[in-house]
N, C-alpha and C positions, 0 to 999 in steps of 0.2 A: 119730150126728149130728156129734160133734166130729171124727171122721175125715173126714167129708165137708167140713166147714168148713176143716180143715187142707189138704185136697186143693185146694179152691178158692183158698185163700190162696197155696199153692205155685204153682198155675197162673198166677195174677195176678202174683206176684212174678217168675216166669220170663219172662212176656211183657214185663214192665217192664224187666228186665235184658237180655233177648235178644229184642227186638222183631222180629217177622216183617214183611217187606215195608217195611222202613225205608229211605227214600231218595226218589228223584225219578225220574219218567219224562220223557224228552225225546225227541221232542215228545209232548205229552199232548193228547188230544182234549178233556179236561175238567180243570179245576183250580179250587181254591178254598182259602180260609183260614178258620180258626175260632179263636175266642178266648173263654175263660171268665173274665170280669172278677172273678168271686168269688175265684178262687184263682190266676189268672194263667196257666192252661194255654193254650198256643198250638200251633196245628196247621196244616199245609199238606198238602193232598191233590193228587195228580196221578193221572189215570186214562186208560186207553185203553178206549173204548167202540166196539164194532163190531157192526153188525147187531143193535142193541138189547141187547147183552150186554157186561157188564163183563169185558173180557179180561185186564186187568191194572190194579193200583192200588198206590200207594206213599204213605207218609206221612212227614213230617218234623215235628219240633217238640219242645217240652219241656213237662213238666207232671208232675203227681203220678202215682203208680203206677197208680191206677185209670184215669186218662185215657189213659196210654200203653198199658196192657194192653188197654183197650177198643178202641183204634185198631188195635193189632196183631191181636187176635182178629177184629175186623171185617174186616180186609183178607183174612184167610185164609178167612173164611166167604163173603164177597161175590164173590171172584174166580171168574169162570166163570158167574155167575148172570145171568139176564135182568134188565133194569131193573125190570120189574113185580114180579119176585121180591124184588129188593132193597127196593122200596117196602113190600112186605108184611113183610119182615124188620124194617124200621125200626119199623113199628107194633107188632110182636110184642116187639121188644127194648125199646121204650119202655114197653110195658105191664109187662114183666119187671122193669125197674129202678125203676118207680114204684109197683108193687103187689106184686111178687114172684110174680105169676101166670105160670105156664108153660104155660097151656092154649091159647095163641095159635099153636101150630104147633111144628114140630120146630126147636128152637133150637140143638141140638147143642152145640158149644163155647161158645156164648154163654151157656149156663145157668150158667157160673161167676160171672156177674154178678148172680145171683139175690138175694144178700144186700144189694145196694146200696140197695134200697128202704128198708132200716132206717135209713139215714143220708141223709136228704133233701139235705143239702149236697153229697153225693157223686154224686147223680143227674146233676147238671150236668157233672161230670167224666166220667162214664161215657157220656153222650150227646153230648158235643162232636164226636167223630169222625162220629157218625151225622148230626147236623145239618149238618155240613160236607159230608158225602157227598150229602145231600139237595139242598143248594144247588148242588153241582157238577153233579149230574144234571139239575137244572132250569136250569142255565147262569146262575144268579144271580151277579152280580158282587160283591154285598155280603159282608162278613165274617160268617160264621155265629156267632151268639152264643147263649148258653144261658140268657139271662134273659128 
């Protein structure tokens, strides 16, 4: 179990230090911002959605290691998926980080966030990118917040 925990910590630290898909898409078909007032995490997402499929997405922002790693991993998992698949992943990921339950589907790389549920204050950090993505796909103009 300790080996698995160490692996998860290494993956999270690596995504924090070397985030994937960090940057901005111009022009973007969808964009949005997120803010976690609890710890100050800020995030902007830009997406390209074509034929109901997320063909590309990027994020920018600053925040804690969990927030940044979650956004980085999310972008690698979501890219190339249909919007309905992304919505299902949102539900499965939310369940993972709030309960530790991995029975909601094939979470792949997202499973590294399984331990977050043990730290309720960190759930908001882990879900910020996902709430922002949900707003982007719904074309909501409001800043996504985790409260």
